ZAMARGU-4260 file (C-alpha; in steps of 0.2 Angstrom, whole numbers, plus 5000, padded with zeros to 4 digits):
<rodrens>
0) 4882/4891/4979 | 4876/4909/4980 | 4877/4910/4999 | 4894/4902/4999 | 4900/4915/4986
5) 4893/4929/4997 | 4902/4923/5012 | 4918/4922/5002 | 4916/4939/4995 | 4912/4946/5013
10) 4927/4937/5020 | 4938/4947/5008 | 4934/4961/5020 | 4942/4951/5034 | 4959/4953/5025
15) 4957/4972/5022 | 4968/4983/5032 | 4958/4997/5040 | 4945/5002/5053 | 4930/5012/5052
20) 4919/5024/5062 | 4907/5025/5077 | 4896/5036/5087 | 4903/5053/5092 | 4898/5053/5111
25) 4902/5068/5122 | 4919/5063/5129 | 4921/5060/5148 | 4928/5075/5157 | 4934/5067/5173
30) 4939/5049/5178 | 4926/5043/5191 | 4928/5032/5206 | 4924/5017/5196 | 4939/5018/5186
35) 4950/5020/5202 | 4942/5004/5209 | 4946/4996/5192 | 4964/5000/5194 | 4965/4991/5210
40) 4955/4976/5203 | 4965/4976/5188 | 4982/4977/5197 | 4977/4963/5209 | 4972/4952/5195
45) 4988/4955/5185 | 4999/4953/5201 | 4990/4936/5205 | 4994/4931/5187 | 5013/4933/5190
50) 5017/4951/5188 | 5029/4950/5203 | 5024/4968/5209 | 5033/4976/5195 | 5020/4990/5194
55) 5022/4996/5212 | 5027/5013/5206 | 5012/5015/5194 | 5003/5032/5195 | 4985/5029/5198
60) 4971/5036/5187 | 4968/5054/5192 | 4963/5070/5184 | 4977/5083/5183 | 4990/5073/5175
65) 5001/5081/5162 | 5006/5074/5145 | 5022/5064/5146 | 5032/5054/5133 | 5036/5036/5137
70) 5053/5036/5146 | 5066/5023/5140 | 5073/5017/5156 | 5079/4999/5153 | 5098/4997/5151
75) 5105/4996/5134 | 5112/4979/5130 | 5127/4982/5118 | 5128/4963/5114 | 5110/4962/5108
80) 5108/4961/5089 | 5092/4952/5087 | 5076/4960/5090 | 5057/4956/5088 | 5044/4969/5087
85) 5025/4969/5085 | 5013/4983/5081 | 4995/4980/5084 | 4984/4993/5075 | 4967/4994/5084
90) 4952/5004/5077 | 4937/5005/5089 | 4928/5013/5074 | 4930/4998/5063 | 4912/4997/5058
95) 4904/5014/5057 | 4888/5014/5067 | 4888/4995/5069 | 4882/4980/5059 | 4864/4986/5059
100) 4857/5003/5053 | 4840/5011/5053 | 4831/5017/5037 | 4821/5032/5036 | 4805/5022/5038
105) 4811/5014/5054 | 4815/4997/5047 | 4832/4989/5049 | 4846/4985/5036 | 4860/4974/5041
110) 4878/4971/5035 | 4877/4957/5022 | 4858/4955/5026 | 4865/4942/5039 | 4852/4938/5053
115) 4865/4936/5066 | 4869/4955/5065 | 4852/4960/5072 | 4855/4971/5087 | 4874/4974/5084
120) 4873/4992/5085 | 4888/5004/5087 | 4892/5001/5105 | 4890/4982/5104 | 4903/4982/5090
125) 4915/4993/5100 | 4913/4982/5116 | 4917/4967/5105 | 4933/4975/5099 | 4939/4979/5117
130) 4933/4963/5125 | 4937/4950/5112 | 4952/4957/5102 | 4961/4969/5113 | 4959/4962/5130
135) 4965/4945/5126 | 4981/4951/5119 | 4985/4963/5133 | 4982/4948/5145 | 4994/4937/5136
140) 5008/4950/5136 | 5004/4953/5154 | 5009/4935/5158 | 5026/4940/5151 | 5031/4957/5158
145) 5048/4956/5150 | 5040/4957/5133 | 5037/4973/5124 | 5024/4977/5112 | 5017/4993/5102
150) 4998/4995/5103 | 4991/5009/5092 | 4973/5015/5094 | 4964/5032/5094 | 4961/5043/5109
155) 4942/5040/5107 | 4945/5022/5112 | 4953/5027/5128 | 4937/5037/5132 | 4926/5022/5128
160) 4936/5011/5139 | 4935/5023/5153 | 4916/5023/5152 | 4913/5005/5149 | 4928/4995/5151
165) 4938/5002/5166 | 4947/4985/5170 | 4954/4984/5153 | 4959/5002/5153 | 4967/4999/5170
170) 4977/4985/5163 | 4983/4995/5148 | 4988/5009/5160 | 4998/4998/5171 | 5007/4990/5156
175) 5011/5007/5148 | 5018/5014/5164 | 5029/5000/5168 | 5036/5002/5150 | 5030/4985/5143
180) 5017/4993/5131 | 5021/5008/5120 | 5005/5017/5117 | 5004/5024/5100 | 4990/5037/5096
185) 4991/5050/5083 | 4972/5055/5081 | 4957/5057/5091 | 4946/5047/5078 | 4952/5036/5064
190) 4953/5050/5052 | 4958/5050/5034 | 4969/5065/5039 | 4980/5066/5024 | 4965/5071/5014
195) 4960/5086/5025 | 4965/5102/5032 | 4981/5103/5044 | 4969/5112/5056 | 4958/5097/5058
200) 4973/5086/5062 | 4981/5099/5074 | 4966/5100/5084 | 4964/5081/5084 | 4981/5079/5091
205) 4978/5092/5104 | 4962/5082/5109 | 4973/5066/5109 | 4986/5073/5120 | 4973/5079/5132
210) 4964/5062/5133 | 4981/5053/5137 | 4985/5066/5150 | 4968/5064/5158 | 4971/5046/5160
215) 4989/5047/5165 | 4995/5037/5149 | 5012/5042/5143 | 5013/5042/5124 | 5025/5032/5113
220) 5038/5043/5104 | 5034/5032/5088 | 5019/5035/5076 | 5009/5023/5066 | 4991/5027/5062
225) 4974/5023/5053 | 4976/5014/5037 | 4995/5016/5038 | 4994/5034/5031 | 5011/5040/5029
230) 5021/5053/5019 | 5032/5068/5021 | 5018/5079/5029 | 5014/5066/5042 | 5033/5064/5046
235) 5035/5083/5047 | 5020/5085/5059 | 5024/5071/5071 | 5042/5079/5073 | 5034/5096/5076
240) 5022/5089/5089 | 5035/5080/5099 | 5035/5063/5092 | 5052/5056/5086 | 5050/5040/5075
245) 5039/5037/5060 | 5034/5020/5055 | 5033/5019/5036 | 5023/5004/5029 | 5034/4993/5018
250) 5020/4991/5004 | 5019/5010/5002 | 5038/5011/5002 | 5040/4998/4988 | 5025/5005/4978
255) 5036/5020/4976 | 5054/5012/4977 | 5052/4994/4972 | 5071/4992/4971 | 5072/4994/4990
260) 5060/4979/4993 | 5067/4967/5006 | 5083/4975/5011 | 5078/4992/5019 | 5091/5000/5030
265) 5087/4999/5048 | 5086/5018/5051 | 5082/5033/5040 | 5080/5051/5043 | 5066/5062/5036
270) 5059/5079/5040 | 5071/5080/5055 | 5065/5064/5063 | 5069/5045/5063 | 5060/5034/5051
275) 5059/5015/5050 | 5051/5003/5037 | 5040/4989/5044 | 5037/4975/5042 | 5050/4970/5030
280) 5067/4963/5026 | 5082/4972/5034 | 5099/4976/5026 | 5109/4964/5037 | 5125/4974/5033
285) 5121/4985/5048 | 5123/4970/5059 | 5106/4969/5066 | 5092/4956/5064 | 5074/4962/5065
290) 5058/4950/5066 | 5041/4957/5066 | 5030/4945/5075 | 5014/4955/5070 | 5011/4970/5060
295) 4992/4972/5056 | 4975/4976/5062 | 4975/4970/5080 | 4957/4964/5079 | 4963/4949/5068
300) 4976/4941/5080 | 4965/4934/5093 | 4950/4927/5083 | 4947/4912/5071 | 4955/4911/5054
305) 4945/4906/5038 | 4952/4900/5022 | 4953/4918/5016 | 4960/4925/5032 | 4956/4930/5050
310) 4938/4936/5054 | 4936/4954/5059 | 4923/4965/5067 | 4912/4964/5052 | 4909/4946/5058
315) 4909/4950/5076 | 4894/4939/5081 | 4903/4924/5074 | 4921/4929/5079 | 4924/4928/5098
320) 4941/4926/5105 | 4950/4910/5100 | 4961/4905/5115 | 4970/4893/5103 | 4975/4908/5092
325) 4981/4918/5106 | 4991/4903/5112 | 4998/4900/5095 | 5004/4918/5095 | 5012/4916/5112
330) 5021/4901/5106 | 5028/4911/5092 | 5035/4923/5104 | 5042/4910/5115 | 5051/4903/5100
335) 5058/4920/5095 | 5064/4922/5113 | 5073/4905/5113 | 5081/4910/5097 | 5089/4925/5105
340) 5077/4939/5100 | 5074/4953/5112 | 5055/4955/5112 | 5053/4973/5113 | 5045/4990/5107
345) 5049/5000/5092 | 5057/5014/5102 | 5068/5002/5112 | 5074/4994/5095 | 5078/5012/5088
350) 5087/5016/5104 | 5098/5001/5102 | 5102/5005/5084 | 5108/5022/5089 | 5118/5016/5104
355) 5127/5004/5092 | 5132/5018/5080 | 5120/5014/5066 | 5119/5030/5055 | 5102/5035/5048
360) 5102/5036/5029 | 5092/5051/5021 | 5075/5044/5015 | 5071/5045/4997 | 5056/5056/4991
365) 5041/5048/4999 | 5023/5052/4992 | 5007/5052/5002 | 4998/5035/5003 | 4992/5021/5014
370) 4999/5004/5019 | 4992/4992/5007 | 4996/5003/4992 | 4995/4991/4978 | 4978/4982/4982
375) 4970/4999/4987 | 4978/5010/4974 | 4985/5019/4989 | 4972/5032/4993 | 4961/5029/4978
380) 4950/5017/4988 | 4945/5031/4999 | 4944/5045/4986 | 4934/5038/4971 | 4939/5019/4970
385) 4926/5006/4972 | 4927/4992/4985 | 4919/4975/4984 | 4906/4968/4987 | 4896/4984/4992
390) 4903/4995/4979 | 4887/5002/4972 | 4883/5008/4989 | 4898/5019/4990 | 4898/5038/4988
395) 4916/5043/4990 | 4915/5060/4983 | 4899/5065/4992 | 4906/5059/5008 | 4923/5068/5006
400) 4918/5084/4998 | 4905/5084/5012 | 4918/5083/5024 | 4927/5098/5017 | 4911/5108/5018
405) 4909/5103/5036 | 4926/5108/5040 | 4923/5126/5033 | 4907/5127/5044 | 4916/5121/5060
410) 4931/5132/5057 | 4920/5147/5054 | 4911/5145/5070 | 4927/5142/5079 | 4933/5159/5073
415) 4917/5167/5078 | 4918/5160/5095 | 4937/5166/5097 | 4933/5183/5091 | 4919/5184/5104
420) 4932/5179/5117 | 4943/5193/5112 | 4929/5205/5115 | 4930/5201/5133 | 4915/5188/5133
425) 4927/5175/5141 | 4927/5185/5157 | 4913/5182/5170 | 4901/5197/5171 | 4902/5201/5152
430) 4884/5202/5145 | 4889/5188/5132 | 4898/5177/5144 | 4885/5163/5144 | 4884/5164/5125
435) 4903/5162/5124 | 4903/5147/5137 | 4889/5138/5127 | 4898/5142/5110 | 4914/5136/5116
440) 4907/5119/5122 | 4897/5118/5106 | 4911/5121/5094 | 4922/5108/5104 | 4908/5095/5101
445) 4907/5100/5082 | 4926/5096/5081 | 4923/5079/5088 | 4909/5076/5076 | 4920/5082/5061
450) 4934/5070/5066 | 4922/5056/5067 | 4915/5061/5050 | 4932/5061/5042 | 4936/5043/5047
455) 4942/5032/5033 | 4929/5019/5031 | 4914/5028/5027 | 4922/5029/5009 | 4934/5014/5009
460) 4940/5000/5009 | 4924/4991/5007 | 4911/5001/5017 | 4893/4994/5018 | 4878/5005/5016
465) 4876/5009/5034 | 4894/5016/5035 | 4892/5027/5020 | 4876/5034/5027 | 4884/5037/5043
470) 4897/5048/5035 | 4884/5057/5025 | 4872/5059/5040 | 4887/5066/5051 | 4891/5079/5038
475) 4873/5085/5037 | 4872/5085/5056 | 4888/5096/5057 | 4880/5108/5045 | 4864/5109/5054
480) 4872/5111/5071 | 4885/5124/5065 | 4871/5134/5058 | 4862/5134/5074 | 4877/5141/5083
485) 4881/5153/5070 | 4864/5160/5070 | 4865/5163/5088 | 4881/5173/5086 | 4875/5183/5072
490) 4859/5187/5082 | 4870/5193/5097 | 4879/5205/5085 | 4864/5214/5081 | 4868/5213/5062
495) 4859/5202/5050 | 4875/5194/5042 | 4893/5188/5046 | 4908/5187/5035 | 4922/5176/5041
500) 4939/5176/5035 | 4947/5160/5039 | 4965/5165/5035 | 4965/5181/5045 | 4953/5174/5058
505) 4942/5189/5058 | 4923/5192/5058 | 4914/5206/5051 | 4895/5208/5055 | 4884/5219/5043
510) 4874/5217/5028 | 4879/5214/5010 | 4871/5211/4994 | 4880/5196/4986 | 4879/5198/4967
515) 4877/5182/4958 | 4892/5176/4949 | 4893/5181/4931 | 4903/5168/4922 | 4909/5172/4905
520) 4912/5157/4894 | 4929/5155/4886 | 4939/5144/4875 | 4948/5129/4883 | 4966/5133/4886
525) 4969/5114/4881 | 4959/5099/4878 | 4954/5087/4893 | 4947/5070/4891 | 4931/5065/4898
530) 4926/5046/4900 | 4911/5040/4909 | 4896/5028/4910 | 4885/5042/4905 | 4887/5058/4895
535) 4898/5071/4903 | 4899/5089/4898 | 4914/5101/4901 | 4912/5120/4901 | 4926/5133/4903
540) 4924/5150/4911 | 4935/5165/4914 | 4941/5165/4932 | 4953/5180/4931 | 4970/5183/4923
545) 4977/5167/4916 | 4964/5158/4926 | 4950/5146/4921 | 4935/5138/4929 | 4931/5121/4922
550) 4914/5114/4926 | 4910/5096/4923 | 4892/5089/4924 | 4885/5072/4922 | 4866/5068/4919
555) 4857/5055/4929 | 4859/5037/4924 | 4849/5021/4926 | 4862/5010/4919 | 4857/4993/4925
560) 4872/4984/4918 | 4885/4995/4926 | 4896/4987/4939 | 4905/5003/4942 | 4899/5021/4941
565) 4915/5025/4932 | 4918/5043/4927 | 4934/5053/4925 | 4943/5069/4918 | 4961/5068/4912
570) 4972/5083/4911 | 4987/5084/4900 | 5004/5082/4909 | 5018/5092/4901 | 5033/5087/4912
575) 5040/5072/4920 | 5040/5081/4937 | 5026/5081/4950 | 5023/5097/4960 | 5010/5096/4974
580) 5007/5099/4992 | 5008/5084/5003 | 4995/5081/5016 | 4997/5092/5031 | 5010/5103/5022
585) 4999/5117/5016 | 5013/5130/5015 | 5024/5122/5003 | 5024/5114/4986 | 5036/5099/4985
590) 5043/5093/4968 | 5047/5075/4964 | 5055/5069/4947 | 5047/5053/4941 | 5065/5048/4937
595) 5068/5048/4956 | 5055/5035/4959 | 5054/5016/4955 | 5036/5013/4954 | 5030/4995/4956
600) 5013/4998/4948 | 5019/5012/4936 | 5007/5024/4944 | 5002/5032/4960 | 4988/5042/4968
605) 4988/5057/4979 | 4975/5064/4991 | 4979/5083/4988 | 4972/5090/5004 | 4973/5108/4997
610) 4968/5102/4979 | 4984/5108/4971 | 4994/5098/4958 | 5005/5105/4944 | 5004/5099/4926
615) 5021/5107/4921 | 5026/5122/4910 | 5018/5134/4923 | 5001/5125/4922 | 4991/5120/4938
620) 4975/5112/4942 | 4966/5115/4959 | 4951/5103/4962 | 4938/5114/4971 | 4936/5102/4986
625) 4918/5107/4990 | 4913/5099/4974 | 4926/5086/4970 | 4938/5077/4982 | 4945/5063/4972
630) 4962/5056/4972 | 4974/5062/4958 | 4980/5048/4947 | 4997/5049/4939 | 5001/5036/4927
635) 5019/5036/4923 | 5018/5030/4905 | 5004/5042/4900 | 5006/5061/4899 | 4991/5065/4910
640) 4984/5067/4927 | 4967/5061/4930 | 4953/5061/4943 | 4942/5045/4943 | 4926/5042/4952
645) 4920/5024/4952 | 4907/5028/4965 | 4898/5043/4956 | 4879/5044/4961 | 4866/5039/4948
650) 4858/5056/4951 | 4871/5065/4942 | 4885/5076/4949 | 4894/5093/4947 | 4913/5095/4948
655) 4923/5111/4947 | 4942/5113/4944 | 4952/5129/4943 | 4966/5129/4930 | 4979/5142/4931
660) 4994/5147/4921 | 5003/5156/4936 | 5019/5154/4946 | 5020/5142/4960 | 5018/5155/4974
665) 5002/5162/4966 | 4995/5144/4963 | 4998/5139/4981 | 4990/5155/4987 | 4975/5152/4976
670) 4973/5134/4983 | 4974/5140/5001 | 4961/5153/4997 | 4949/5142/4988 | 4950/5126/4999
675) 4959/5129/5016 | 4956/5147/5021 | 4941/5154/5011 | 4931/5169/5016 | 4913/5164/5019
680) 4898/5175/5021 | 4882/5169/5030
</rodrens>
């Protein structure tokens, strides 16, 4: 009975909707002859399978390609009104570090303590995802070159395929170039990007575009991404960066606007771009019919199902490709085609909508969140919400506040290297040229480490112990390696200290005496409510004119009966309006009236990447992200905004919040200074 219960509990993970993290290897800098040979081999195999030579104009893998967006060359069929689309979301980083992890004493710990997971390290799980879940789907579609499909994966997966799976990469490249596959990629690693600095995501997108150009892979103009993260900031950024179409998950939409459920308009406009809802019922008054043949983790479609859902990479040793499941999906598509549906890509579907004169409707206010919003409480599962069955292993706040500190470390050494370049060190012959070269290479490596540390599944949905430790260890590694580079740069300056202004992007070298903070206790401006599994204390301090610092401390606990380490602080909410900065929008405060939402769960959670949220009547709260990075919970029926950590460590914790009675401009500037662009002294 116990083993059956454990298997059922573990299988709940198979129905979860998101990937995880892996190693952060040095990416390849060139495509070698093996990949060129694989192209020829892959083309020959595909052509023998009946491709009819349709890829005769394909561009071979080579260095020196430039980024291109996938061209729409197929003719518009004005009579076509029935479309079938599919979105396969792949995440090579599904299981951070693999199914087996090493303890400090050299012993091994395995996911679920399952003996079959022995030896399933990070690379083996990655190889499994490519060979057993991605490749079979590509091969099936390759048998039907008139069928279109959207494949979403991170740029890191392309690098791994180039190194270890060149034939699969060659097949993907051919299918993308002939217009059959739309390749969607909006991050280098599977980052929880709505929770972090816009700088992190911008640099991740630069790396993503470089990887795709390096491998001659044009990008789709549509965007879907890890955990289905969506919101106005993601939409604005994708438009700014050259994409055109955002895919907004239906569960997140109806979490905010339940009255729209099942009859979404085919096309919306948002932040200057197009937006569609998927997968969901369509308002047929537009004259179109849309069927989604698949919209889920791609790893689930080609493997066996159990009574609680398909297996996934957490069960890789027991989940090889199921030819019957692939054939079942192929039969579904054949039936759709017989029923008159055009099996195509998202961008092609949108193109037909526009050609038919379908007018985009303005999207309603759309809050940040993830694609399975009700079951995951939107972003809470990653920022304080406990998963099952490994919840007591989670340390959401430690991982995510650690990511924030790691970001500051990497951003600071980036500024220091950039300033060194401005001094002329980027020119050969300069006495510090070699330092600049090594520093530039090192900081690039640190960004990649940071993107891997920020992946979603070292804090949710249901991370096992090895994944949590992976995130914590990467944060520590980033801090150590950033310090090593920083120490070299400071030593080269001839001064003992450096002060880095991340907003101005300047560095001063010198020596300063940092006086310890002299915090003056003050009366609380209003009452906050503390709840927890242990005693919590709140202390208020003067932080300047109309500004307060709130420190919350928890003592260690040995609560053996606790099933959740549940601790929270609730602030009063004075208005029925929410003011916050959406993820990736750090220069604005957006305002949403609760009356403009139709909440399916009567609540919502926000990541607050810059920490800022308004309480109303001129009051603001800023979570100091280096100490607390939990989701903000807004229960519509209660006049409060709270921050709840169900994963708080037994050893105790320390949170800090700034509370301001200031105008919006001042509050936004303070959030930027504290959390996004601080000045740091080393």
